Each structure stands twice: as C-alpha cells, then as structure tokens.
SEFIZA-3560 file (N, C-alpha, C; in Angstrom, 3 decimals):
REM SEFIZA-3560
<numar><xx>0.853</xx><yy>-1.176</yy><zz>0.000</zz><atom>N</atom></numar>
<numar><xx>0.000</xx><yy>0.000</yy><zz>0.000</zz><atom>CA</atom></numar>
<numar><xx>0.896</xx><yy>1.236</yy><zz>0.000</zz><atom>C</atom></numar>
<numar><xx>0.618</xx><yy>2.138</yy><zz>-0.887</zz><atom>N</atom></numar>
<numar><xx>1.330</xx><yy>3.400</yy><zz>-0.950</zz><atom>CA</atom></numar>
<numar><xx>0.370</xx><yy>4.497</yy><zz>-0.509</zz><atom>C</atom></numar>
<numar><xx>0.836</xx><yy>5.297</yy><zz>0.424</zz><atom>N</atom></numar>
<numar><xx>-0.007</xx><yy>6.358</yy><zz>0.954</zz><atom>CA</atom></numar>
<numar><xx>0.862</xx><yy>7.579</yy><zz>1.199</zz><atom>C</atom></numar>
<numar><xx>0.493</xx><yy>8.681</yy><zz>0.607</zz><atom>N</atom></numar>
<numar><xx>1.242</xx><yy>9.914</yy><zz>0.793</zz><atom>CA</atom></numar>
<numar><xx>0.656</xx><yy>10.711</yy><zz>1.950</zz><atom>C</atom></numar>
<numar><xx>1.545</xx><yy>11.442</yy><zz>2.613</zz><atom>N</atom></numar>
<numar><xx>1.122</xx><yy>12.230</yy><zz>3.772</zz><atom>CA</atom></numar>
<numar><xx>0.006</xx><yy>13.192</yy><zz>3.407</zz><atom>C</atom></numar>
<numar><xx>0.082</xx><yy>13.749</yy><zz>2.208</zz><atom>N</atom></numar>
<numar><xx>-0.943</xx><yy>14.682</yy><zz>1.753</zz><atom>CA</atom></numar>
<numar><xx>-2.326</xx><yy>14.030</yy><zz>1.757</zz><atom>C</atom></numar>
<numar><xx>-2.368</xx><yy>12.742</yy><zz>1.446</zz><atom>N</atom></numar>
<numar><xx>-3.634</xx><yy>12.011</yy><zz>1.446</zz><atom>CA</atom></numar>
<numar><xx>-4.192</xx><yy>11.928</yy><zz>2.858</zz><atom>C</atom></numar>
<numar><xx>-3.304</xx><yy>11.777</yy><zz>3.834</zz><atom>N</atom></numar>
<numar><xx>-3.759</xx><yy>11.728</yy><zz>5.224</zz><atom>CA</atom></numar>
<numar><xx>-4.262</xx><yy>13.088</yy><zz>5.683</zz><atom>C</atom></numar>
<numar><xx>-3.567</xx><yy>14.145</yy><zz>5.255</zz><atom>N</atom></numar>
<numar><xx>-3.948</xx><yy>15.491</yy><zz>5.678</zz><atom>CA</atom></numar>
<numar><xx>-5.254</xx><yy>15.921</yy><zz>5.027</zz><atom>C</atom></numar>
<numar><xx>-5.332</xx><yy>15.738</yy><zz>3.708</zz><atom>N</atom></numar>
<numar><xx>-6.483</xx><yy>16.226</yy><zz>2.958</zz><atom>CA</atom></numar>
<numar><xx>-7.506</xx><yy>15.137</yy><zz>2.642</zz><atom>C</atom></numar>
<numar><xx>-7.194</xx><yy>13.902</yy><zz>2.995</zz><atom>N</atom></numar>
<numar><xx>-8.037</xx><yy>12.778</yy><zz>2.617</zz><atom>CA</atom></numar>
<numar><xx>-9.391</xx><yy>12.767</yy><zz>3.291</zz><atom>C</atom></numar>
<numar><xx>-10.225</xx><yy>11.939</yy><zz>2.766</zz><atom>N</atom></numar>
<numar><xx>-11.577</xx><yy>11.818</yy><zz>3.297</zz><atom>CA</atom></numar>
<numar><xx>-11.577</xx><yy>10.930</yy><zz>4.539</zz><atom>C</atom></numar>
<numar><xx>-12.712</xx><yy>10.806</yy><zz>5.136</zz><atom>N</atom></numar>
<numar><xx>-12.863</xx><yy>9.942</yy><zz>6.308</zz><atom>CA</atom></numar>
<numar><xx>-12.685</xx><yy>8.474</yy><zz>5.942</zz><atom>C</atom></numar>
<numar><xx>-12.699</xx><yy>8.159</yy><zz>4.653</zz><atom>N</atom></numar>
<numar><xx>-12.548</xx><yy>6.775</yy><zz>4.203</zz><atom>CA</atom></numar>
<numar><xx>-11.102</xx><yy>6.286</yy><zz>4.281</zz><atom>C</atom></numar>
<numar><xx>-10.139</xx><yy>7.197</yy><zz>4.371</zz><atom>N</atom></numar>
<numar><xx>-8.725</xx><yy>6.809</yy><zz>4.371</zz><atom>CA</atom></numar>
<numar><xx>-8.378</xx><yy>5.874</yy><zz>5.531</zz><atom>C</atom></numar>
<numar><xx>-8.748</xx><yy>6.165</yy><zz>6.782</zz><atom>N</atom></numar>
<numar><xx>-8.430</xx><yy>5.217</yy><zz>7.864</zz><atom>CA</atom></numar>
<numar><xx>-9.026</xx><yy>3.825</yy><zz>7.633</zz><atom>C</atom></numar>
<numar><xx>-10.215</xx><yy>3.768</yy><zz>7.085</zz><atom>N</atom></numar>
<numar><xx>-10.834</xx><yy>2.468</yy><zz>6.811</zz><atom>CA</atom></numar>
<numar><xx>-10.057</xx><yy>1.714</yy><zz>5.730</zz><atom>C</atom></numar>
<numar><xx>-9.547</xx><yy>2.430</yy><zz>4.741</zz><atom>N</atom></numar>
<numar><xx>-8.742</xx><yy>1.799</yy><zz>3.685</zz><atom>CA</atom></numar>
<numar><xx>-7.437</xx><yy>1.250</yy><zz>4.259</zz><atom>C</atom></numar>
<numar><xx>-6.821</xx><yy>1.995</yy><zz>5.160</zz><atom>N</atom></numar>
<numar><xx>-5.589</xx><yy>1.539</yy><zz>5.802</zz><atom>CA</atom></numar>
<numar><xx>-5.867</xx><yy>0.287</yy><zz>6.634</zz><atom>C</atom></numar>
<numar><xx>-6.918</xx><yy>0.330</yy><zz>7.425</zz><atom>N</atom></numar>
<numar><xx>-7.275</xx><yy>-0.818</yy><zz>8.258</zz><atom>CA</atom></numar>
<numar><xx>-7.580</xx><yy>-2.040</yy><zz>7.400</zz><atom>C</atom></numar>
<numar><xx>-8.272</xx><yy>-1.845</yy><zz>6.288</zz><atom>N</atom></numar>
<numar><xx>-8.597</xx><yy>-2.965</yy><zz>5.401</zz><atom>CA</atom></numar>
<numar><xx>-7.337</xx><yy>-3.567</yy><zz>4.805</zz><atom>C</atom></numar>
<numar><xx>-6.364</xx><yy>-2.733</yy><zz>4.499</zz><atom>N</atom></numar>
<numar><xx>-5.118</xx><yy>-3.224</yy><zz>3.909</zz><atom>CA</atom></numar>
<numar><xx>-4.304</xx><yy>-4.049</yy><zz>4.907</zz><atom>C</atom></numar>
<numar><xx>-4.200</xx><yy>-3.551</yy><zz>6.132</zz><atom>N</atom></numar>
<numar><xx>-3.363</xx><yy>-4.220</yy><zz>7.122</zz><atom>CA</atom></numar>
<numar><xx>-4.097</xx><yy>-5.250</yy><zz>7.956</zz><atom>C</atom></numar>
<numar><xx>-5.414</xx><yy>-5.248</yy><zz>7.905</zz><atom>N</atom></numar>
<numar><xx>-6.176</xx><yy>-6.312</yy><zz>8.515</zz><atom>CA</atom></numar>
<numar><xx>-6.738</xx><yy>-6.101</yy><zz>9.908</zz><atom>C</atom></numar>
<numar><xx>-6.365</xx><yy>-5.074</yy><zz>10.658</zz><atom>N</atom></numar>
<numar><xx>-6.984</xx><yy>-4.950</yy><zz>11.982</zz><atom>CA</atom></numar>
<numar><xx>-8.459</xx><yy>-4.575</yy><zz>11.876</zz><atom>C</atom></numar>
<numar><xx>-9.169</xx><yy>-4.893</yy><zz>12.885</zz><atom>N</atom></numar>
<numar><xx>-10.585</xx><yy>-4.519</yy><zz>12.922</zz><atom>CA</atom></numar>
<numar><xx>-10.684</xx><yy>-3.001</yy><zz>13.001</zz><atom>C</atom></numar>
<numar><xx>-11.384</xx><yy>-2.391</yy><zz>12.083</zz><atom>N</atom></numar>
<numar><xx>-11.513</xx><yy>-0.933</yy><zz>12.059</zz><atom>CA</atom></numar>
<numar><xx>-12.573</xx><yy>-0.499</yy><zz>13.053</zz><atom>C</atom></numar>
<numar><xx>-12.210</xx><yy>0.445</yy><zz>13.897</zz><atom>N</atom></numar>
<numar><xx>-13.126</xx><yy>0.962</yy><zz>14.896</zz><atom>CA</atom></numar>
<numar><xx>-13.442</xx><yy>2.418</yy><zz>14.544</zz><atom>C</atom></numar>
<numar><xx>-14.576</xx><yy>2.686</yy><zz>13.942</zz><atom>N</atom></numar>
<numar><xx>-14.885</xx><yy>4.049</yy><zz>13.526</zz><atom>CA</atom></numar>
<numar><xx>-15.078</xx><yy>5.013</yy><zz>14.694</zz><atom>C</atom></numar>
<numar><xx>-15.218</xx><yy>4.507</yy><zz>15.895</zz><atom>N</atom></numar>
<numar><xx>-15.373</xx><yy>5.392</yy><zz>17.054</zz><atom>CA</atom></numar>
<numar><xx>-14.030</xx><yy>5.758</yy><zz>17.673</zz><atom>C</atom></numar>
<numar><xx>-12.959</xx><yy>5.159</yy><zz>17.188</zz><atom>N</atom></numar>
<numar><xx>-11.631</xx><yy>5.465</yy><zz>17.713</zz><atom>CA</atom></numar>
<numar><xx>-11.199</xx><yy>6.876</yy><zz>17.353</zz><atom>C</atom></numar>
<numar><xx>-10.259</xx><yy>7.395</yy><zz>18.084</zz><atom>N</atom></numar>
<numar><xx>-9.741</xx><yy>8.735</yy><zz>17.824</zz><atom>CA</atom></numar>
<numar><xx>-8.626</xx><yy>8.641</yy><zz>16.795</zz><atom>C</atom></numar>
<numar><xx>-8.802</xx><yy>9.272</yy><zz>15.646</zz><atom>N</atom></numar>
<numar><xx>-7.751</xx><yy>9.198</yy><zz>14.616</zz><atom>CA</atom></numar>
<numar><xx>-6.563</xx><yy>10.081</yy><zz>14.992</zz><atom>C</atom></numar>
<numar><xx>-5.376</xx><yy>9.729</yy><zz>14.501</zz><atom>N</atom></numar>
<numar><xx>-4.224</xx><yy>10.600</yy><zz>14.763</zz><atom>CA</atom></numar>
<numar><xx>-4.393</xx><yy>11.932</yy><zz>14.042</zz><atom>C</atom></numar>
<numar><xx>-3.683</xx><yy>12.939</yy><zz>14.498</zz><atom>N</atom></numar>
<numar><xx>-3.762</xx><yy>14.253</yy><zz>13.863</zz><atom>CA</atom></numar>
<numar><xx>-2.617</xx><yy>14.399</yy><zz>12.871</zz><atom>C</atom></numar>
<numar><xx>-2.917</xx><yy>14.963</yy><zz>11.722</zz><atom>N</atom></numar>
<numar><xx>-1.926</xx><yy>15.231</yy><zz>10.698</zz><atom>CA</atom></numar>
<numar><xx>-1.950</xx><yy>16.724</yy><zz>10.418</zz><atom>C</atom></numar>
<numar><xx>-0.783</xx><yy>17.292</yy><zz>10.180</zz><atom>N</atom></numar>
<numar><xx>-0.674</xx><yy>18.735</yy><zz>10.086</zz><atom>CA</atom></numar>
<numar><xx>-0.194</xx><yy>19.185</yy><zz>8.709</zz><atom>C</atom></numar>
<numar><xx>-0.894</xx><yy>20.140</yy><zz>8.154</zz><atom>N</atom></numar>
<numar><xx>-0.599</xx><yy>20.671</yy><zz>6.831</zz><atom>CA</atom></numar>
<numar><xx>0.818</xx><yy>21.251</yy><zz>6.753</zz><atom>C</atom></numar>
<numar><xx>1.292</xx><yy>21.863</yy><zz>7.815</zz><atom>N</atom></numar>
<numar><xx>2.616</xx><yy>22.482</yy><zz>7.772</zz><atom>CA</atom></numar>
<numar><xx>3.753</xx><yy>21.468</yy><zz>7.684</zz><atom>C</atom></numar>
<numar><xx>3.457</xx><yy>20.193</yy><zz>7.891</zz><atom>N</atom></numar>
<numar><xx>4.480</xx><yy>19.155</yy><zz>7.795</zz><atom>CA</atom></numar>
<numar><xx>4.611</xx><yy>18.583</yy><zz>6.387</zz><atom>C</atom></numar>
<numar><xx>3.747</xx><yy>18.990</yy><zz>5.497</zz><atom>N</atom></numar>
<numar><xx>3.811</xx><yy>18.501</yy><zz>4.121</zz><atom>CA</atom></numar>
<numar><xx>5.117</xx><yy>18.977</yy><zz>3.490</zz><atom>C</atom></numar>
<numar><xx>5.860</xx><yy>18.059</yy><zz>2.918</zz><atom>N</atom></numar>
<numar><xx>7.104</xx><yy>18.382</yy><zz>2.232</zz><atom>CA</atom></numar>
<numar><xx>8.336</xx><yy>18.410</yy><zz>3.115</zz><atom>C</atom></numar>
<numar><xx>8.173</xx><yy>18.253</yy><zz>4.427</zz><atom>N</atom></numar>
<numar><xx>9.321</xx><yy>18.281</yy><zz>5.335</zz><atom>CA</atom></numar>
<numar><xx>10.306</xx><yy>17.158</yy><zz>4.996</zz><atom>C</atom></numar>
<numar><xx>9.818</xx><yy>16.044</yy><zz>4.500</zz><atom>N</atom></numar>
<numar><xx>10.647</xx><yy>14.888</yy><zz>4.179</zz><atom>CA</atom></numar>
<numar><xx>11.710</xx><yy>15.207</yy><zz>3.125</zz><atom>C</atom></numar>
<numar><xx>11.491</xx><yy>16.233</yy><zz>2.317</zz><atom>N</atom></numar>
<numar><xx>12.395</xx><yy>16.503</yy><zz>1.198</zz><atom>CA</atom></numar>
<numar><xx>13.825</xx><yy>16.809</yy><zz>1.647</zz><atom>C</atom></numar>
<numar><xx>14.005</xx><yy>17.318</yy><zz>2.849</zz><atom>N</atom></numar>
<numar><xx>15.369</xx><yy>17.563</yy><zz>3.326</zz><atom>CA</atom></numar>
<numar><xx>16.097</xx><yy>16.245</yy><zz>3.630</zz><atom>C</atom></numar>
<numar><xx>15.368</xx><yy>15.151</yy><zz>3.688</zz><atom>N</atom></numar>
<numar><xx>15.953</xx><yy>13.831</yy><zz>3.939</zz><atom>CA</atom></numar>
<numar><xx>15.986</xx><yy>12.971</yy><zz>2.677</zz><atom>C</atom></numar>
<numar><xx>15.666</xx><yy>13.563</yy><zz>1.543</zz><atom>N</atom></numar>
<numar><xx>15.492</xx><yy>12.802</yy><zz>0.308</zz><atom>CA</atom></numar>
<numar><xx>16.724</xx><yy>11.974</yy><zz>-0.063</zz><atom>C</atom></numar>
<numar><xx>17.918</xx><yy>12.530</yy><zz>0.069</zz><atom>N</atom></numar>
<numar><xx>19.120</xx><yy>11.765</yy><zz>-0.305</zz><atom>CA</atom></numar>
<numar><xx>19.287</xx><yy>10.540</yy><zz>0.593</zz><atom>C</atom></numar>
<numar><xx>18.950</xx><yy>10.664</yy><zz>1.854</zz><atom>N</atom></numar>
<numar><xx>19.034</xx><yy>9.525</yy><zz>2.774</zz><atom>CA</atom></numar>
<numar><xx>17.955</xx><yy>8.497</yy><zz>2.461</zz><atom>C</atom></numar>
<numar><xx>16.790</xx><yy>8.977</yy><zz>2.094</zz><atom>N</atom></numar>
<numar><xx>15.692</xx><yy>8.080</yy><zz>1.761</zz><atom>CA</atom></numar>
<numar><xx>16.034</xx><yy>7.271</yy><zz>0.519</zz><atom>C</atom></numar>
<numar><xx>16.682</xx><yy>7.914</yy><zz>-0.468</zz><atom>N</atom></numar>
<numar><xx>17.083</xx><yy>7.190</yy><zz>-1.675</zz><atom>CA</atom></numar>
<numar><xx>18.052</xx><yy>6.065</yy><zz>-1.351</zz><atom>C</atom></numar>
<numar><xx>18.993</xx><yy>6.308</yy><zz>-0.422</zz><atom>N</atom></numar>
<numar><xx>19.914</xx><yy>5.254</yy><zz>0.001</zz><atom>CA</atom></numar>
<numar><xx>19.150</xx><yy>4.099</yy><zz>0.644</zz><atom>C</atom></numar>
<numar><xx>18.187</xx><yy>4.431</yy><zz>1.479</zz><atom>N</atom></numar>
<numar><xx>17.386</xx><yy>3.409</yy><zz>2.137</zz><atom>CA</atom></numar>
<numar><xx>16.558</xx><yy>2.632</yy><zz>1.126</zz><atom>C</atom></numar>
<numar><xx>15.972</xx><yy>3.327</yy><zz>0.171</zz><atom>N</atom></numar>
<numar><xx>15.203</xx><yy>2.640</yy><zz>-0.866</zz><atom>CA</atom></numar>
<numar><xx>16.071</xx><yy>1.632</yy><zz>-1.612</zz><atom>C</atom></numar>
<numar><xx>17.298</xx><yy>2.033</yy><zz>-1.940</zz><atom>N</atom></numar>
<numar><xx>18.214</xx><yy>1.125</yy><zz>-2.633</zz><atom>CA</atom></numar>
<numar><xx>18.534</xx><yy>-0.099</yy><zz>-1.794</zz><atom>C</atom></numar>
<numar><xx>18.800</xx><yy>0.118</yy><zz>-0.518</zz><atom>N</atom></numar>
<numar><xx>19.110</xx><yy>-1.000</yy><zz>0.380</zz><atom>CA</atom></numar>
<numar><xx>17.915</xx><yy>-1.933</yy><zz>0.513</zz><atom>C</atom></numar>
<numar><xx>16.738</xx><yy>-1.374</yy><zz>0.632</zz><atom>N</atom></numar>
<numar><xx>15.543</xx><yy>-2.213</yy><zz>0.766</zz><atom>CA</atom></numar>
<numar><xx>15.240</xx><yy>-2.956</yy><zz>-0.524</zz><atom>C</atom></numar>
<numar><xx>15.531</xx><yy>-2.356</yy><zz>-1.667</zz><atom>N</atom></numar>
<numar><xx>15.308</xx><yy>-3.029</yy><zz>-2.946</zz><atom>CA</atom></numar>
<numar><xx>16.191</xx><yy>-4.265</yy><zz>-3.045</zz><atom>C</atom></numar>
<numar><xx>17.447</xx><yy>-4.146</yy><zz>-2.598</zz><atom>N</atom></numar>
<numar><xx>18.348</xx><yy>-5.309</yy><zz>-2.593</zz><atom>CA</atom></numar>
<numar><xx>17.833</xx><yy>-6.399</yy><zz>-1.667</zz><atom>C</atom></numar>
<numar><xx>17.349</xx><yy>-6.001</yy><zz>-0.519</zz><atom>N</atom></numar>
<numar><xx>16.806</xx><yy>-6.953</yy><zz>0.440</zz><atom>CA</atom></numar>
<numar><xx>15.569</xx><yy>-7.642</yy><zz>-0.135</zz><atom>C</atom></numar>
<numar><xx>14.742</xx><yy>-6.877</yy><zz>-0.767</zz><atom>N</atom></numar>
<numar><xx>13.498</xx><yy>-7.410</yy><zz>-1.325</zz><atom>CA</atom></numar>
<numar><xx>13.768</xx><yy>-8.470</yy><zz>-2.386</zz><atom>C</atom></numar>
<numar><xx>14.855</xx><yy>-8.308</yy><zz>-3.134</zz><atom>N</atom></numar>
<numar><xx>15.206</xx><yy>-9.272</yy><zz>-4.176</zz><atom>CA</atom></numar>
<numar><xx>15.648</xx><yy>-10.604</yy><zz>-3.590</zz><atom>C</atom></numar>
<numar><xx>16.100</xx><yy>-10.619</yy><zz>-2.351</zz><atom>N</atom></numar>
<numar><xx>16.570</xx><yy>-11.858</yy><zz>-1.735</zz><atom>CA</atom></numar>
<numar><xx>15.451</xx><yy>-12.677</yy><zz>-1.116</zz><atom>C</atom></numar>
<numar><xx>14.279</xx><yy>-12.103</yy><zz>-1.014</zz><atom>N</atom></numar>
<numar><xx>13.160</xx><yy>-12.814</yy><zz>-0.381</zz><atom>CA</atom></numar>
<numar><xx>12.472</xx><yy>-13.706</yy><zz>-1.397</zz><atom>C</atom></numar>
//
C-alpha cells in the first residue's frame, strides 16, 4: 500500500478504513484518529538523499526474499 502524507492530511474519512482494510486490523470508527498537520507537508524533502539510500538497500533486500 502506498499512501502519501498529503492524502492523510487532505483525505476523506474513508482513508483510515482503507488503511485498516489493507493491514487487517478490525476498524473501529469510534476510535480517535491521529492528527496530521498541513505544515508538515514536504518536510521529508530535506531527507530525500538519505531516503534514496534506504530505498536502494531495501530493494536489494526485497530481491533476496
């Protein structure tokens, strides 16, 4: 499942149910959802070079499974 932070911030109420359906836990619509903040959108970009290294390492690992 691929989910962008923007989808969590701007997404509909259906997003938590989609996440729960993907991972399998029982979805509780009365639960308190986590808070996501608009000002955090794009903060990850300062870590992009490190993320690319991690993606490469995980791709190698994934090929061995």
